[in-house]
C-alpha positions in Angstrom: 4.8 -29.1 69.2 6.8 -31.9 67.2 7.4 -33.7 64.3 4.1 -35.2 63.8 2.9 -31.5 64.2 5.3 -30.1 61.8 4.3 -33.3 59.4 0.9 -32.2 59.6 1.1 -28.9 58.4 2.8 -30.2 55.2 0.5 -29.6 52.5 -1.0 -32.6 50.3 0.3 -31.3 46.9 4.4 -31.5 48.9 3.2 -35.1 50.2 6.9 -36.3 49.1 8.4 -34.2 51.6 6.3 -35.2 54.6 7.1 -38.7 53.6 10.4 -38.0 53.6 10.7 -35.9 56.6 9.2 -38.6 58.6 11.9 -40.9 57.2 15.3 -39.0 57.5 14.9 -37.9 60.9 12.0 -40.8 62.3 13.9 -43.8 61.1 17.4 -42.5 61.0 20.7 -45.0 61.6 22.3 -42.3 63.0 22.8 -41.8 66.8 21.1 -39.5 68.4 23.2 -36.6 69.0 24.5 -36.6 65.5 20.4 -37.1 64.5 18.7 -34.1 66.6 22.2 -32.0 66.2 22.1 -32.1 62.5 17.8 -31.2 62.5 18.7 -28.5 64.8 21.4 -26.8 62.8 19.7 -27.1 59.7 16.0 -26.0 61.4 17.7 -22.8 61.6 19.7 -22.4 58.8 16.3 -22.9 56.6 15.0 -19.8 58.5 12.0 -21.0 58.7 10.6 -19.8 61.9 7.6 -22.5 61.8 10.4 -25.1 60.9 12.7 -24.3 64.3 9.6 -23.5 66.3 8.4 -27.4 65.7 11.5 -29.0 65.9 13.7 -27.5 68.6 11.6 -29.0 71.5 12.1 -32.4 69.9 16.1 -31.5 69.5 16.0 -30.0 73.1 15.0 -33.1 74.5 17.3 -35.5 72.7 20.6 -33.1 73.1 22.2 -32.2 75.7 22.7 -28.9 77.1 25.9 -29.0 75.6 25.4 -30.4 72.4 22.6 -28.4 71.6 24.5 -24.8 72.4 26.6 -26.8 69.7 24.3 -27.3 66.8 23.3 -24.1 67.6 27.2 -22.7 67.2 27.6 -25.1 64.1 24.4 -23.4 62.2 25.9 -19.4 64.0 29.4 -20.2 62.2 28.6 -21.7 59.1 26.4 -18.8 58.5 29.0 -16.6 58.2 31.5 -19.3 56.9 29.2 -20.2 54.3 28.9 -17.0 52.7 32.7 -15.8 53.1 34.0 -19.2 51.6 31.3 -19.1 49.2 31.5 -15.9 47.6 35.5 -16.0 47.8 35.6 -19.5 45.3 33.2 -17.3 43.1 35.0 -14.4 42.6 37.3 -14.6 40.1 40.1 -13.4 40.9 42.3 -16.3 42.9 44.1 -13.7 44.7 41.1 -13.5 47.1 42.0 -17.3 47.8 45.7 -15.5 49.1 44.4 -13.6 51.6 43.9 -14.1 55.3 40.4 -14.6 56.3 40.6 -12.5 60.0 37.4 -14.3 61.1 37.0 -15.3 64.4 35.3 -19.3 64.0 37.5 -20.6 67.7 34.2 -22.8 67.8 35.1 -24.8 65.2 38.4 -25.7 67.5 36.4 -26.3 70.7 32.9 -26.8 69.5 31.7 -28.5 73.3 30.8 -31.8 71.8 32.8 -34.9 69.7 34.3 -33.1 66.8 32.9 -35.7 64.3 29.2 -34.1 65.3 30.1 -30.6 64.9 31.6 -31.6 61.8 28.7 -33.4 60.4 26.0 -30.5 61.2 29.0 -28.1 59.7 28.1 -29.8 56.7 24.3 -30.1 56.8 24.3 -26.1 57.4 26.9 -25.5 54.7 24.6 -28.2 51.8 21.3 -25.6 53.0 23.7 -22.5 52.5 25.5 -24.0 48.9 29.0 -23.7 50.2 30.7 -25.9 47.8 34.3 -25.2 49.4 32.9 -25.6 52.8 31.5 -29.1 51.8 34.0 -30.2 50.7 36.3 -29.2 53.6 33.8 -30.7 56.1 33.4 -33.9 54.1 37.4 -34.5 54.1 37.9 -34.1 57.7 34.6 -36.7 58.6 36.1 -39.3 56.0 39.7 -38.6 57.9 37.9 -39.2 60.9 36.5 -42.6 59.7 32.9 -41.2 58.8 31.4 -43.6 56.1 29.8 -41.7 53.2 26.6 -43.3 54.0 26.6 -41.2 57.4 27.6 -38.0 55.3 24.8 -38.5 52.5 22.6 -39.1 56.1 23.2 -35.6 56.8 23.0 -33.9 53.8 19.5 -35.6 53.3 18.3 -34.2 56.6 19.5 -30.9 55.3 17.8 -31.5 51.6 14.4 -32.0 53.6 14.2 -29.8 56.5 14.8 -27.3 53.7 12.2 -28.0 51.3 10.2 -28.2 54.1 10.8 -24.8 55.4 10.4 -23.3 52.0 7.5 -24.8 51.3 5.4 -24.0 54.8 7.0 -20.7 54.4 5.4 -20.0 51.2 2.2 -21.2 52.0 1.9 -18.8 54.9 2.8 -16.1 52.6 0.1 -17.5 49.9 -2.8 -17.5 52.6 -2.2 -13.7 53.8 
């Protein structure tokens, strides 16, 4: 399975998604590890079995075993953090922001890959999951590390397209039943 198989599965009414999928993955300027780690983490975050089945083999072929595991780790820890921090941010009582989180997130400190790559993947997953506080936090870490806005935007463009493809293909599967 592959990117081409995924693109061919996108219905004609969503041609823009098909074109964008080819563009953000096939023509990305990101280094392979940043690109495919972002793709894998976002495919997991999209919760779309079809998207994950199609993109995971390409990600595995383009990532070291450590990077493949780290991208999965980014998706896992951000699934938790995005709910926690988004909820704390959305509650009108600011006292929640003063309480200790008490959640383990050791992988953020030692992800097994370059910290910048893990932060980029975490930012992309946070875009899929809609956590503004996490987006701000990861963007600030990336900017302090010298990552330019274009690279950061590339990650959340990938997130947007993968999420949209997942929603479209999953809804088509339900409608075909």
